[in-house]
C-alpha positions as CSV (number, residue, x, y, z in Angstrom):
1,M,12.5,37.8,-50.1
2,E,14.8,40.7,-50.1
3,T,17.4,40.9,-47.3
4,P,17.2,44.1,-45.4
5,F,20.2,46.4,-45.6
6,I,22.0,47.6,-42.5
7,G,24.5,50.4,-42.8
8,K,28.1,49.6,-41.9
9,D,28.3,51.8,-38.8
10,L,25.1,50.3,-37.3
11,A,26.1,46.7,-38.2
12,K,29.5,47.2,-36.5
13,A,27.9,48.7,-33.4
14,L,25.3,45.9,-33.3
15,F,28.0,43.3,-33.6
16,E,30.0,44.8,-30.7
17,A,26.8,45.2,-28.6
18,R,25.8,41.6,-29.2
19,K,29.2,40.3,-28.0
20,E,28.5,42.0,-24.7
21,M,25.1,40.4,-24.2
22,V,25.2,37.2,-22.2
23,A,22.1,35.1,-22.7
24,G,22.5,33.4,-19.4
25,E,21.9,36.8,-17.7
26,V,18.3,36.9,-18.9
27,K,16.5,36.3,-15.6
28,K,13.5,34.1,-15.4
29,N,10.7,35.5,-13.3
30,V,8.2,33.1,-11.7
31,R,4.5,34.0,-12.0
32,G,2.3,31.5,-10.3
33,A,3.1,27.8,-10.0
34,H,3.4,27.0,-13.7
35,N,4.6,30.1,-15.6
36,K,8.4,30.9,-15.7
37,Y,9.8,33.2,-18.3
38,A,12.0,36.2,-18.8
39,D,9.9,39.3,-18.6
40,L,10.4,42.4,-20.7
41,G,12.3,44.2,-17.9
42,S,14.8,41.3,-17.7
43,V,15.4,41.4,-21.4
44,L,16.0,45.1,-21.3
45,D,18.4,44.7,-18.4
46,V,20.5,42.5,-20.6
47,I,20.4,44.5,-23.9
48,N,20.3,48.2,-22.8
49,P,23.8,48.5,-21.2
50,A,25.4,46.9,-24.3
51,L,23.3,49.1,-26.7
52,E,24.0,52.3,-24.8
53,K,27.8,51.6,-24.7
54,N,27.8,51.1,-28.4
55,G,25.7,54.1,-29.3
56,I,22.5,52.3,-30.3
57,L,19.0,53.6,-29.5
58,V,16.1,51.1,-29.5
59,S,12.5,52.2,-29.7
60,Q,9.4,50.1,-30.0
61,T,6.1,51.5,-31.3
62,P,2.8,49.6,-31.0
63,I,0.5,49.5,-33.9
64,V,-3.1,48.6,-32.9
65,G,-5.7,47.8,-35.6
66,V,-3.4,45.9,-37.9
67,H,-5.7,42.9,-37.4
68,A,-9.1,42.7,-35.7
69,D,-7.7,40.3,-33.2
70,G,-4.1,41.5,-32.5
71,V,-1.4,44.1,-32.5
72,A,1.9,44.8,-34.1
73,V,5.1,46.3,-32.7
74,T,7.7,48.0,-34.9
75,T,11.2,47.9,-33.4
76,I,13.7,50.5,-34.6
77,L,17.4,50.4,-33.9
78,T,19.2,53.7,-34.5
79,H,23.0,54.2,-34.6
80,V,23.2,57.5,-32.7
81,D,26.4,58.8,-34.4
82,S,25.6,57.9,-38.0
83,G,21.8,58.1,-37.9
84,Q,21.6,54.7,-39.7
85,Q,18.5,52.7,-38.8
86,F,17.1,49.2,-39.1
87,S,13.5,48.3,-38.3
88,F,11.2,45.3,-38.3
89,T,7.7,44.6,-37.3
90,T,6.4,41.8,-35.1
91,E,2.7,40.8,-35.1
92,V,0.8,39.0,-32.3
93,R,-2.7,37.8,-32.3
94,S,-4.9,37.8,-29.2
95,T,-7.7,35.5,-28.1
96,K,-9.5,38.4,-26.5
97,I,-10.3,41.9,-27.8
98,D,-10.0,44.3,-25.0
99,P,-7.4,46.9,-23.8
100,Q,-5.8,44.6,-21.2
101,A,-5.3,41.9,-23.8
102,N,-3.9,44.4,-26.3
103,G,-1.5,45.6,-23.6
104,G,-0.4,42.0,-23.0
105,C,0.1,41.4,-26.7
106,I,2.2,44.5,-27.0
107,T,4.5,43.5,-24.2
108,Y,4.7,40.0,-25.6
109,A,5.6,41.3,-29.0
110,R,8.2,43.7,-27.6
111,R,9.9,41.0,-25.6
112,Y,10.0,38.4,-28.4
113,A,11.2,40.9,-31.0
114,L,14.2,41.8,-28.9
115,M,15.0,38.3,-27.8
116,S,14.8,37.1,-31.5
117,F,16.8,39.9,-32.9
118,F,19.6,39.7,-30.3
119,V,19.5,35.8,-30.3
120,L,18.8,35.7,-26.5
121,V,17.5,32.4,-25.1
122,S,15.4,31.9,-22.0
123,E,13.2,29.2,-20.6
124,D,9.7,30.3,-21.8
125,D,6.5,28.6,-21.2
126,D,4.2,31.7,-21.0
127,A,3.0,31.0,-24.5
128,Q,0.5,28.6,-23.0
129,S,-1.2,31.5,-21.2
130,A,-1.4,33.4,-24.6
131,M,-3.1,30.4,-26.3
132,P,-6.8,29.8,-26.4
133,A,-7.9,27.4,-23.7
134,R,-8.7,24.7,-26.2
135,A,-5.3,24.8,-27.9
136,S,-2.1,23.0,-26.9
137,A,1.2,24.7,-26.1
138,A,2.2,24.6,-29.8
139,P,1.0,27.5,-31.9
140,A,-1.8,26.9,-34.3
141,A,-1.1,27.1,-38.0
142,G,0.1,30.5,-38.9
143,G,1.7,30.9,-35.4
144,F,1.5,33.6,-32.9
145,Q,4.5,35.5,-34.0
146,R,5.8,36.2,-37.4
147,A,9.5,35.3,-37.8
148,V,11.8,38.2,-37.4
149,R,14.4,38.6,-40.1
150,A,17.9,39.0,-38.6
151,P,20.4,41.1,-40.5
152,L,23.0,39.1,-42.4
153,N,26.6,40.0,-43.3
154,R,28.0,39.5,-46.8
155,S,28.8,35.8,-46.1
156,G,25.3,35.1,-45.0
157,A,26.0,34.9,-41.3
158,V,23.7,36.7,-38.8
159,V,25.1,40.0,-37.8
160,G,25.8,39.8,-34.1
161,G,25.3,36.1,-34.0
162,D,27.6,33.7,-32.1
């Protein structure tokens, strides 16, 4: 597997932005009696100020039709001053095939892509609601989300990692 390349300016800006993100600030929203998790808005509240301060634009584009039963979201991080970019795609499968399910999958993929890339941690048990009723809380073989490759520096450490 080839390691993705991140330009020096973008890597430095991502590193500075990551230092400003405090995982403990990711708020957990309660939905119903059993589901507690950080929603997309809470994740964006943590990352956007740090990204903006360091000149990084994040955009996420849904791609519907990648699979008959799911969607993909491509996340693009752009360093505004240099124009350097880094992108990755996150795929999510759905148990239903309808517009509302696709919308939920897109939001789920956006949230997990950002949390994975920026190494943010939050209590999360909403995966149960995304699983088929017959399945347990653990993802089936193949998983719900493809692993997101984090950028590495020359020594092999995750760029922006703690």
